[in-house]
C-alpha positions as CSV (number, residue, x, y, z in Angstrom):
1,X,36.7,-97.9,-122.8
2,X,35.6,-96.9,-126.1
3,X,36.7,-98.0,-129.5
4,X,37.2,-96.0,-132.4
5,X,38.0,-96.5,-135.9
6,X,40.2,-93.8,-137.2
7,X,41.5,-93.5,-140.9
8,X,44.5,-91.3,-141.4
9,X,46.8,-90.1,-144.1
10,X,50.4,-90.1,-143.3
11,X,54.0,-89.7,-145.1
12,X,54.8,-92.8,-146.7
13,X,58.1,-93.1,-145.2
14,X,60.3,-95.2,-142.7
15,X,59.2,-94.4,-139.2
16,X,55.8,-92.7,-139.9
17,X,53.6,-95.7,-138.6
18,X,55.9,-96.1,-135.6
19,X,55.3,-92.3,-134.7
20,X,51.5,-92.9,-135.0
21,X,51.6,-96.0,-132.7
22,X,53.8,-94.2,-130.0
23,X,51.4,-91.3,-130.2
24,X,48.5,-93.8,-129.6
25,X,50.1,-95.2,-126.9
26,X,51.0,-91.6,-125.4
27,X,47.1,-91.1,-125.4
28,X,46.6,-94.3,-123.4
29,X,45.2,-95.9,-126.3
30,X,45.6,-99.5,-127.6
31,X,45.8,-100.6,-131.2
32,X,43.2,-103.4,-131.6
33,X,43.6,-103.7,-135.7
34,X,45.2,-102.3,-138.7
35,X,44.9,-102.1,-142.4
36,X,47.0,-100.4,-144.7
37,X,44.4,-99.3,-147.2
38,X,46.6,-97.7,-150.2
39,X,49.6,-95.6,-151.1
40,X,49.2,-92.7,-153.2
41,X,51.1,-89.2,-153.9
42,X,53.7,-90.2,-151.3
43,X,51.2,-90.7,-148.5
44,X,49.9,-93.8,-147.1
45,X,46.1,-94.3,-146.1
46,X,45.5,-96.3,-143.1
47,X,42.4,-97.6,-141.1
48,X,43.3,-98.2,-137.3
49,X,41.0,-99.5,-134.7
50,X,42.0,-98.2,-131.4
51,X,40.6,-98.7,-127.6
52,X,40.9,-95.7,-125.5
53,X,40.0,-95.2,-121.7
54,X,36.7,-93.3,-121.2
55,X,34.5,-92.3,-124.3
56,X,35.9,-89.0,-125.4
57,X,38.0,-89.2,-128.5
58,X,39.7,-85.5,-128.0
59,X,42.8,-86.4,-126.6
60,X,43.5,-88.9,-129.4
61,X,42.6,-86.7,-132.1
62,X,45.0,-83.9,-130.4
63,X,47.7,-86.2,-130.3
64,X,47.3,-87.7,-133.9
65,X,47.0,-84.3,-135.3
66,X,50.3,-82.9,-133.6
67,X,52.2,-85.3,-135.5
68,X,53.9,-83.7,-138.5
69,X,52.5,-84.8,-141.8
70,X,49.7,-86.9,-140.2
71,X,46.0,-86.1,-141.0
72,X,43.2,-87.6,-139.7
73,X,40.6,-88.3,-142.4
74,X,37.6,-89.7,-140.3
75,X,36.9,-91.1,-136.8
76,X,33.8,-93.3,-136.1
77,X,32.9,-95.1,-132.7
78,X,32.7,-99.0,-133.3
79,X,29.9,-100.7,-131.6
């Protein structure tokens, strides 16, 4: 299992974070931490720590990028 810190931008409206959490679960991920960093120009910027099976984050990135309005700003492994 690998742990990644993912910073995302998402629409600042009800249900957006729920869609992200569901997508993470769909990809087999487990949310270990979440920090809402700020809201600007109708978008929320969140920092999410996610554990995934294996060590390749490609599936996670694909699932997150497929959500309308969501942008992955950065991803980095957590040691």
